[in-house]
C-alpha positions as CSV (number, residue, x, y, z in Angstrom):
1,M,-20.4,103.6,46.6
2,I,-19.6,105.4,43.4
3,P,-19.9,108.3,43.4
4,A,-19.0,108.5,47.0
5,K,-21.1,110.7,49.3
6,L,-18.4,112.8,50.8
7,K,-18.4,115.7,53.2
8,P,-16.8,118.9,51.8
9,G,-13.9,118.4,54.2
10,Q,-13.3,114.9,52.9
11,V,-13.3,116.2,49.3
12,R,-10.7,118.8,50.1
13,K,-8.5,116.2,51.9
14,I,-8.8,113.8,49.0
15,Q,-7.9,116.5,46.5
16,A,-4.9,117.5,48.6
17,M,-3.8,113.8,48.9
18,A,-4.2,113.2,45.2
19,L,-2.1,116.3,44.3
20,K,0.6,115.2,46.8
21,A,0.7,111.7,45.3
22,F,0.9,113.1,41.8
23,R,3.8,115.4,42.7
24,A,5.6,112.7,44.8
25,L,5.5,110.3,41.8
26,E,6.7,113.1,39.5
27,L,3.9,112.6,37.1
28,S,2.8,114.8,34.3
29,G,-0.3,115.3,32.3
30,M,-3.3,113.6,33.8
31,A,-3.8,110.7,36.2
32,R,-6.7,109.1,38.1
33,V,-6.0,108.7,41.8
34,D,-8.3,106.2,43.6
35,F,-9.1,106.2,47.2
36,F,-11.0,104.2,49.8
37,V,-12.9,105.9,52.6
38,E,-13.5,103.8,55.8
39,K,-17.2,103.4,56.5
40,K,-16.7,103.9,60.2
41,G,-14.6,106.9,61.1
42,G,-14.2,108.1,57.5
43,K,-10.4,107.5,57.4
44,I,-9.1,108.0,53.9
45,F,-6.7,105.6,52.1
46,L,-5.0,106.1,48.8
47,N,-5.5,103.0,46.8
48,E,-3.7,103.5,43.5
49,V,-2.7,106.0,40.8
50,N,-3.5,105.2,37.1
51,T,-3.1,106.8,33.7
52,I,-6.4,107.9,32.1
53,P,-7.5,105.1,29.6
54,D,-7.1,106.2,26.0
55,S,-5.1,109.3,27.0
56,L,-2.0,107.9,25.2
57,R,-1.7,107.8,21.5
58,S,-0.5,104.2,21.7
59,A,-3.6,103.1,23.7
60,C,-4.9,99.8,22.3
61,I,-8.5,100.3,23.3
62,P,-9.7,102.5,20.3
63,R,-7.7,100.4,17.8
64,C,-8.6,97.0,19.2
65,G,-12.2,98.0,19.7
66,K,-12.6,99.2,16.1
67,R,-10.8,96.1,14.9
68,A,-13.3,93.9,16.8
69,E,-16.2,96.2,15.6
70,F,-16.9,96.6,19.3
71,L,-17.1,100.4,19.3
72,S,-18.8,100.7,15.9
73,G,-22.0,99.1,17.0
74,S,-21.9,96.5,14.2
């Protein structure tokens, strides 16, 4: 379920795990860290770490979208 209905303790644990992953991977700037939470038991699993779309100057999404007139609404 997005957004997840998390208990305050789960939020703190996920935040700590995300920061630990970010530092372990020696990242800089911003990243999105995705998690799964087990329905029964609430065990937390780190799924993946991603850059934030469009956060890079070279990102194709704005250029490609405009080229295809996708973002302009035309």
